[in-house]
C-alpha positions as a Python dict, from the first residue, in 0.01 Angstrom:
ca = {
    (1, 'X'): (0, 0, 0),
    (2, 'X'): (313, -201, 77),
    (3, 'X'): (627, 0, 145),
    (4, 'X'): (819, -148, -152),
    (5, 'X'): (532, -55, -386),
    (6, 'X'): (526, 301, -251),
    (7, 'X'): (903, 328, -303),
    (8, 'X'): (868, 193, -657),
    (9, 'X'): (598, 447, -738),
    (10, 'X'): (812, 728, -595),
    (11, 'X'): (1110, 611, -802),
    (12, 'X'): (906, 605, -1122),
    (13, 'X'): (768, 954, -1052),
    (14, 'X'): (1121, 1088, -1006),
    (15, 'X'): (1236, 904, -1318),
    (16, 'X'): (959, 1047, -1537),
    (17, 'X'): (1032, 1401, -1416),
    (18, 'X'): (1405, 1353, -1483),
    (19, 'X'): (1344, 1210, -1831),
    (20, 'X'): (1111, 1496, -1928),
    (21, 'X'): (1363, 1749, -1796),
    (22, 'X'): (1625, 1589, -2023),
    (23, 'X'): (1418, 1606, -2341),
    (24, 'X'): (1233, 1274, -2344),
    (25, 'X'): (864, 1245, -2424),
    (26, 'X'): (692, 976, -2219),
    (27, 'X'): (488, 725, -2421),
    (28, 'X'): (400, 466, -2154),
    (29, 'X'): (453, 389, -1789),
    (30, 'X'): (444, 27, -1672),
    (31, 'X'): (381, -114, -2020),
    (32, 'X'): (289, -482, -2001),
    (33, 'X'): (258, -771, -2240),
    (34, 'X'): (191, -1114, -2094),
    (35, 'X'): (452, -1153, -1817),
    (36, 'X'): (681, -884, -1962),
    (37, 'X'): (697, -529, -1826),
    (38, 'X'): (883, -209, -1904),
    (39, 'X'): (892, 67, -1641),
    (40, 'X'): (899, 364, -1881),
    (41, 'X'): (886, 390, -2258),
    (42, 'X'): (999, 727, -2386),
    (43, 'X'): (1105, 879, -2716),
    (44, 'X'): (1380, 1126, -2796),
    (45, 'X'): (1503, 1221, -3143),
    (46, 'X'): (1293, 944, -3307),
    (47, 'X'): (1455, 675, -3092),
    (48, 'X'): (1241, 470, -2853),
    (49, 'X'): (1398, 430, -2509),
    (50, 'X'): (1293, 141, -2287),
    (51, 'X'): (1392, 259, -1941),
    (52, 'X'): (1440, 29, -1645),
    (53, 'X'): (1411, 236, -1328),
    (54, 'X'): (1608, 126, -1024),
    (55, 'X'): (1539, 318, -704),
    (56, 'X'): (1698, 292, -361),
    (57, 'X'): (1690, 501, -46),
    (58, 'X'): (2057, 441, 34),
    (59, 'X'): (2383, 300, -98),
    (60, 'X'): (2396, 56, 194),
    (61, 'X'): (2395, -267, -8),
    (62, 'X'): (2487, -167, -363),
    (63, 'X'): (2421, 86, -636),
    (64, 'X'): (2067, 49, -771),
    (65, 'X'): (2181, -28, -1127),
    (66, 'X'): (2373, -332, -1003),
    (67, 'X'): (2039, -510, -960),
    (68, 'X'): (1984, -541, -1334),
    (69, 'X'): (2084, -901, -1393),
    (70, 'X'): (2133, -1087, -1720),
    (71, 'X'): (1794, -1249, -1664),
    (72, 'X'): (1627, -910, -1613),
    (73, 'X'): (1802, -771, -1921),
    (74, 'X'): (1679, -1064, -2129),
    (75, 'X'): (1323, -993, -2014),
    (76, 'X'): (1367, -626, -2104),
    (77, 'X'): (1498, -718, -2447),
    (78, 'X'): (1205, -956, -2506),
    (79, 'X'): (960, -685, -2398),
    (80, 'X'): (1130, -429, -2624),
    (81, 'X'): (1113, -670, -2918),
    (82, 'X'): (741, -725, -2857),
    (83, 'X'): (673, -352, -2831),
    (84, 'X'): (862, -284, -3154),
    (85, 'X'): (668, -565, -3324),
    (86, 'X'): (340, -409, -3210),
    (87, 'X'): (449, -58, -3315),
    (88, 'X'): (626, -94, -3652),
    (89, 'X'): (630, 283, -3710),
    (90, 'X'): (934, 294, -3480),
    (91, 'X'): (1259, 169, -3628),
    (92, 'X'): (1526, 226, -3362),
    (93, 'X'): (1537, 163, -2989),
    (94, 'X'): (1764, 165, -2687),
    (95, 'X'): (1745, -6, -2350),
    (96, 'X'): (1848, 230, -2073),
    (97, 'X'): (1879, 215, -1695),
    (98, 'X'): (1793, 512, -1479),
    (99, 'X'): (1936, 457, -1132),
    (100, 'X'): (1806, 684, -856),
    (101, 'X'): (1925, 699, -498),
    (102, 'X'): (1715, 920, -272),
    (103, 'X'): (1891, 954, 60),
    (104, 'X'): (1722, 1123, 353),
    (105, 'X'): (1772, 1502, 368),
    (106, 'X'): (1958, 1513, 33),
    (107, 'X'): (1870, 1568, -329),
    (108, 'X'): (1830, 1243, -525),
    (109, 'X'): (2132, 1112, -717),
    (110, 'X'): (2060, 1016, -1079),
    (111, 'X'): (2277, 788, -1291),
    (112, 'X'): (2158, 732, -1648),
    (113, 'X'): (2309, 447, -1846),
    (114, 'X'): (2206, 474, -2209),
    (115, 'X'): (2204, 192, -2465),
    (116, 'X'): (2280, -92, -2225),
    (117, 'X'): (2373, -437, -2343),
    (118, 'X'): (2456, -713, -2098),
}
């Protein structure tokens, strides 16, 4: 498996564990519709959370969350709209970013940005 895919998988594993620890129930991982994708779909207090996971092994270039562009946000919003259309039992949602930096020989740093709008 390519290194970037292994890192992505590791980041999503850490993200799911963090979300569960903070009271979220995981509904889907890597949900896809056509060309749209959402890393993690979770629910907490009857609100659906569409979580974009950004993972890095250092702060060398930038914080992980800085890589969510307007274009990426628009794709996330389109995917969230499609999911909500397919699952009308849900009435409220949020788009969140979970930024994880896992530096060598240190505990991972987590930065959760809830209800993002760009």
